[in-house]
N, C-alpha and C positions, 0 to 999 in steps of 0.2 A: 842019160841021167838028167834029172830035173835041176833047175837052178836052185841053189841053196839060199834061202832067205835069211835075213837077220832075225834076231830075237826082237819081237815087237811088244811095246807097252803103250797103251792108249791112255793119256791123261785127259780127263774131261770133267763134265758136270752132268748130273742126272737129267736136267731139263734142256740142256743146250741143243738147239736144232742142228748146229754145225757138227757137233760131236755125234749126233744121231746119224748124220749122213755118212761119216767115216765108219761108224759101227755097222751100217747097212752094207757097205762095200766089203767089210771084213766078214760079215755074215754070209754074203753072197758067195764069196770065195772060200768060206770055211777056214779063215786064216787064224791060226792059233796065236793068242796074245794074252798079255796081262791087261788089267784095267784098273785105274785108280781115279776116283772122282774126288774133286776138291769142292770146298764151299766158296761160292763167289764172294760172300760177305767176309770171309776170313781166309784169303788166299795164302798158301804157305810161301815162306820166303824163298824156298828152293825153286819155285816155279820160274823166277826171273832168270835162273841159270839156263833154262831151256827155251823160254819165250821172253824176249826183251820187253814186250808189252804186257806180259803176264796174262795172256789170253789162252783159252782152250778152243779147239783141241790141239794137243801136242802128240805126235807119234814119235816115240823114242826108239831108236834103232840101236840094238846091242848096248843099251843102257847109257850111251854117250852121244849119239848123233840125233838131234831133234829135227823133225819136220813140223812146220806150223802152217796154218791156213788150210781150211777144210778142202777147198778145191785142189790145192797142191797135193795134199795127202791122198785124196781120192784118186787123182790122176796117177800118182806114183804107184799106188796099190793096183790100179787097173793095168798099168803098163807092165808090171812085173808078173802079172797073171794072164797076159795074152791080149789085153785090150778088148775084152768081150762086152763091156758095158756101153760102148759107142758103136755106131754103124761103121762098116768097113769103108764105105764110100767117104772120101775126105770132105766133100762138100756137105753131105748129110751130117757128118760128124761135127763140122763147124756150125751147122744150123742147130744141132743139139746144144752146143756150147752157148749159143745165143739164148735159147730157151732157159738154160740153167741160170744165166745172168738175170733173166726176168724173175725166176724163182727167188734168187737172192734179193732182188728188189722188194718182193713181197715180204721177205723176212725183215728187211730194213724198215719197211712201213709198219710191220707188226711191232717192231721195237719202238717206233714212234708212238704207237698206241699205248704200249706198256709204260714208257718212261716220259714221253715229252708232250703228248697231247693233253693239255690241262683243262680243256673245256669241250663242250659238245660240238662247237663249230670246228675245232681242230680235229676232232674225231671224224666228223662228217667229211672233211676234206681228205683225210687220210684214207677213209673207207672208199671214197670216190676214186682215189688213185689206185687202190688195190683192185677196184672194180674194172678199171680201164685195162689192167693186165689180164684179168679173168675173161674179159670180153674178147681180147685177142686170142686167148687160149681156146675159148669156145668156138670161135670161127675156124680155128685150126682143126678142131675135132670134127666140125661139120663138113669140112672140105676133104680132110685126109685121114681121119680116124686116129687111132692111138699111135704113140711113138714106137711101140713094139707090140706085136701081136701076142707073143708068148714070153713070159718072164719079165723081170725088171731090167730097165736100162738106167743109166746115170740120171737122165731127165726125171724119170719116175721117182728116184730116190730124193732128188733135190726138191721136187714139189711135195713129196710125202712129208718132208720136214716142215715145209711152209704151211701145209693144210692141217697138220696135227693140232696146232693151237687154236684153230678156228672155232671149235665147239665152245671153248672158254670165252672167246671174244663174243660169240653169238649170245651166250648166256648173260654176259655182263652188259652188253650194249643193246640186247633185244633186237638184233638185226639179222636177217638171213643174208649172209655174204654171197651165197650162190644163187640168189633170186635172179631168174632170167638166164642163168648159165647152167642149164641142165646137163649138158655133156660134161662139163667140168665137175659138177656135183657127183655124177655117176663115177667118173674117174677117181675122184677123191675117195669115195666110199670103197671102191675096189682096192685102191692102194692101201688104205688103212686097215683092211682085213688081211692083207698079205702077211704071212708068218714072219718074214724077215723084217718087214716094216714094223709090225706089231711088237716084236719081242726086244727091240733095242731100247725101249723105255720101260720103267717100272709100271706094274699094273695100277699103281696109284698116281700115275702121271697127271691126269686132269685135276685131281684134288690138290696135288703139290703145286701145279702151275697156278691154280686158283689162289692158293695162299701166297705164293711168290709175288704174283701181280698185285694182290690186295695190300701188300706191305709197301708198295711204291706210293708216289704222290700224284699220279695222273688221274684224269677223269674216269678212265676205265677202272683204275685201282679203287677209287672211292665207291664206284657202283658195286664192284665185286665184294668190297669189304662189308657191304650191307646185305649181301645175299648169302644164304647157306650153301655150303658145298653140296652138290647133288649126291644122293645116296648111291645112285648108279652112274658109272662113268659115261660121259657123252660119247656117242658113236658117230655123229655127223654134225655138219655145220648148218643144220636146219632148225627152224623154230618149231 
């Protein structure tokens, strides 16, 4: 007999990259669950009952026991389903965890562009820091190839969330984030075409993200606020 899993409810936000990562793991394992998306600008009072910092994602187990933090939730879901999203070898598994931390660093730097980089110099510095991580990734692909030959692994899912916003950044800043990193560019394009990766966000994702960023106060926000939302969704982080 298989292990009986609790009832799952995923509390998230339509655009949140960390929620996307949890949703990908649930999609990979075909985990039955409810989903409720909140509005970041009008968070419900009940959210504090499950997340003291009122952050998403929250995975609610049997309506009462909450798990927070995307990495923790993903690790839990992977463990109860046989730990298939990491290598069996413990050292390789640890190395994958290091790469995931770098993906989270890209997400943090992207948040800097969205919220905190108020001039072009700040944007340039932040883009340079993202580029340093992409350069390390590109060297990895040159030397050793993909993280997994067939199917997605947890590293793929982590970077898919980081890369998904890149086309909007490219459009707003008129920069090719993958310039000089062709191995990473190709990996990103393959990831974002994957059905599990593609279907965890609404089809209107790029337009919604454009509007979301444009309503902030950053340099990127001001540039996007002056640009029309493209009629066709962006497919890559290229110019």
